[in-house]
NUTOR-787613 format. One record per residue (C-alpha): y negated, z, x. Coordinates in steps of 0.05 Angstrom, whole numbers, plus 5000, padded with zeros to 4 digits. Layout:
YZX
...
This chain:
384925142223
383224452251
376424412217
374425092247
376424902319
371024822371
372024152405
365024022431
360224492468
354324272424
354324892379
354525342441
349124952478
344425042420
344725802430
342725802504
335125702500
334126322458
339126722500
335726522565
328826682538
331227372514
334827552579
331628182608
332928032681
332727442728
340027542747
342127482674
337926862663
341026542725
348126692700
346426382632
343525762665
349725672708
354225752647
350125232609
350524752668
358124832669
358524672595
354124052602
358123802662
365223972642
365024072566
370024592543
374624482603
374224832670
373424172706
373923422694
380823262667
385022742704
391922472687
396021992730
402021532727
404620902760
403120182740
410520032725
410620582672
404720252636
408019572639
414419842608
410820202552
406619592535
412919152534
416419632487
410919562435
409518822446
416018472464
412617802475
409318082538
416018002572
416218122647
410618452687
405218122729
409718062789
412317402761
407316882786
410116332741
407916712679
401417002704
396516612662
400916642600
401717402610
394117512611
393317082549
398817482514
395918162530
388917942508
392017722442
395518392437
388818742449
385718322394
391218522345
392219252365
389719792318
389620542327
395720902302
396121632278
397922122333
400922812319
405123322356
411623072325
410422362348
408522612416
415023002423
419222412400
415921892445
420521662501
415821222542
412121652593
405821232592
405221232516
406721982515
401222112566
396221712526
398222082463
397122732501
390122502517
389122372443
391323072426
386723362479
380723002450
382723202379
384223942390
381224162457
375123772480
372223132453
365723162493
368222922560
372322302578
379222382611
380222012676
386621592671
388821442742
393820872753
397520882819
400320252852
395419802814
396119102842
394118682782
388518682730
394118632678
395619372692
388519572671
389219162607
395919482592
392720172599
387019952552
392219702502
395820372500
389120732495
387120302436
393720442401
392621192411
385421152387
382321392452
379820752485
372721042487
375121732512
378821492574
376221242640
381720782666
381720792741
386020372788
388420712851
388220282914
392520562970
397320042997
395519553052
396318973004
391519282953
386219453005
386518793042
387318282987
388918522917
383819062903
378018582890
382618112851
385018692806
377818842784
376118102776
382317952735
380618512687
373318302682
375517622656
378017972593
372618072539
376218692516
375719012586
368318832592
367019122523
370719752542
366519832605
360119722565
362020272517
364320772570
358520582615
362120612682
367520302725
371920812760
375820662824
380121122866
382021022939
388121352970
386321573040
392821943053
397521393029
393520823060
393221213126
400721283123
401720533116
396220233159
393620803201
387821263184
382220913223
384220223199
384720493128
377620743126
375220053150
379119713095
376720203042
369420103062
370219343062
373319362992
367519782966
362519272993
366418702960
366419072893
358719102897
358318342905
363518242850
359518652799
353118302817
356517632808
358817832738
351918102719
354318822714
349119132759
347219662707
354319922703
355320582739
360820562792
364921192805
368421212873
373521772872
378522032923
382322672939
380922573014
387722703042
387122563116
391622523177
388923193202
390123533136
386623463070
379223363083
380323523156
374723143191
374323413263
366623423264
365223853203
363423763130
357123343140
361022843181
366622853130
361922673073
358922093114
366021873129
368121793056
361221573033
358221163090
350621063090
351520313094
355420303028
350120722994
344720243018
348419632992
349319942923
341920132922
339719442944
343519142885
340819662837
347819902819
348220652804
353920982841
357321652834
361621912890
367022422873
371722782920
376323372907
377324012944
384424252935
389924652969
388124973035
381824543037
379124912976
381025603003
377525463070
371125193041
370325642980
374026263002
367926723004
361026692972
357926533040
362725963053
361825682983
354225702990
354525343057
359224823029
354924682968
348824643013
352024113057
354123712995
347023752968
344123523035
348722923034
347522752960
339922762967
339422473037
334621873042
337721193053
337820963125
331820543148
330520113208
335919753248
342819733216
348620103248
351019683308
358219683282
356119203227
352118763274
358118753321
362818643262
367118163300
369518653352
370219243304
374018813254
378718563308
379819263334
381619543266
385818933248
389619003313
390819753301
393019603230
398119083254
400719533310
401520123263
404819673210
409919463262
411220193279
412220373205
417419823198
421120053262
427620403241
426620893299
420121143268
423521303202
429221633241
424122063277
420822283212
427622413179
431022763237
427523423222
423123203164
421023733113
425124263151
419124323197
414524513139
413425083091
414524863019
407924712985
405624382921
409424222857
412423552877
418623442920
417123242992
421722642988
420222102937
425422022882
431121532892
436021232843
441721332893
445721972891
447622422949
443122753000
436222443009
435822083076
429121813099
430321073114
422920863111
416421263115
414921063042
420521533021
416622133047
410322343011
403822243048
401522953062
408423193087
408822553128
402322743164
404523463172
411223263203
407522833254
403023423271
409023873281
412223353326
405923303368
405522563354
399522393310
401021643309
397521533242
390921713275
391121333340
396820843346
394620133366
387320293381
388120343456
390519633464
384619353425
379619783463
382219523529
380518803509
373018943510
372019613542
364419553550
363319363477
367919933455
364020433497
357320183472
359420233399
362320923409
355621143439
350820773394
354220703326
354521333283
359521003235
364220773290
364021453324
365121803257
371521403245
374021443317
373222203315
380122203281
383221833339
379822303389
382522913352
389422593345
389822473419
387623183435
392923473388
398623023411
403323213467
408822753492
412623343521
413023683453
415623043422
420522953480
422923663469
424423543396
428122903411
432123233467
434423773419
438223223382
441622963445
448723243453
448023173528
442523693529
447024203496
453124013539
448924103602
446424773577
453524993560
455824803630
450525243661
451725833615
455726443636
458726973592
455527653605
C-alpha cells in the first residue's frame, strides 16, 4: 500500500542511536555507523540518482505543451520573445497529476523522463534530489524548459537541473552566457534558492575529442573561474556550486599518467578552489568512478582504502599560499599555447582524412563495451559510415586512436606553439605544477604513439601492399 511504503530514511535513522549504543563489539558499531552514513548521504538509493537527455528533447517537449513557444533558441530573431514566452509559461504552469498510466502513454521523451522522476520521488525515495543532466546545453532557455517540465510534473524542488558543457562553443563562449541567461529569470533564481545549489557538468571526453585534451582542460578551468565572477556579480555568493564530471580522458577514463593525486588536482585545480574560497562561495566537486576505472581503484579492500585516502587528502588539503602558480602569471603564453593547440586540433577534426582514419577500422579494433552503440545514431539508413569524428562516441574515439598508435587528441598542435617560445615553455614546465599536470597528458600521448604502427595500419589498406606480397609469395 502506498501509505505503508518507506520513501524516506527518517524512520530508519531514528533507530540507529540505540542500535549503535547496544552493539556489543567495535566492529558491529563501525558497520552500523557506515550504514547510517550511507543512508544520510544517499537516502534509500545505492547512490545519487542521475538522469540525462539532450537539449533538443526538452525544447520539443516544452513546445508540445505550450505551442506559443514556437521554435527553439537557435533562432536569434526570436530570442528575447522566446525568453519572455517561457517565463510567462512558468508563471502559468501548475503541477499535474502523474501516475503510471500517464507515464506509459507519454510520447515525449523529456516529459516521460520528468514523470519518471516524479514516480521515483513518490514511490522510492523522496529524501534526495535527482540530478537532471542536460547535454548539448547552449542556451539558458534550455534550463528554463527543464524547469517548466519539472513544475508540470510537480518535482521542481526535487530535481537539480544541470547543464553539460562539452562542445568547443559551449566552453569558449556560451557556457557563461547559458548561466547568465537563466539567472535573468526570477523563476530560475527562485528555484536555485529553494534547491540551494547550482549544478554544472563538464564533459572532458567530448571536449577533448573536439578541441584536444590539454586545450579542453584550460577552457574548462577558465569557464569555472568566469562562473565564480558571474555568481558574485548577481549576489549569489551563498549558493553552493556543484562541479560534476565523469572524467573521461584521452588515456582512458580517469587515466592521468601521474597517479590519483595528480588526477584530482587536474580536475579540481588548487587555483580554482582558491578563487571560490576568496569569494566565499561554497563548492562541491563530484567525479565518478565507472567502468574499468572503478574496477582498478576499488577492486580490492587495500586498493579501495588507498583510493579513499587519496581522495580525503585532496578534499582536506589546505589552500595554496604564497606566490601564485606561474602559469597564471604567464597567462599570455599559456593561453596562446592552448589556443594554438585548440585551433590546430580543430583543423585536424575537420580534415576528411582524419574521419577516414577513424572510420577505416573504427570499432572493429575494440571489444564491445557499455550499453550504447559506438556510432552515434543517424537518420540515414544503410551501414553507418564515420564521416566526421562527432559520429563516433568519445570513449571509443579515444580507444581507436590508442589502438592506431596515434594519440592526436593529447598532443596535436602543442609542439608548434612550444617552439615559438622554447625558454618560456621549459620554465613553465619546470616551475608550474598546473602546467606540468596538464602537459603530462601530452607527454604520455607522445610516449604511447608510434608512427610505424600507424603507418602499418594505413599500409594494410593499400592494395599495392597486398599485390607486392602476392608477387613475392610462392606456393609450398
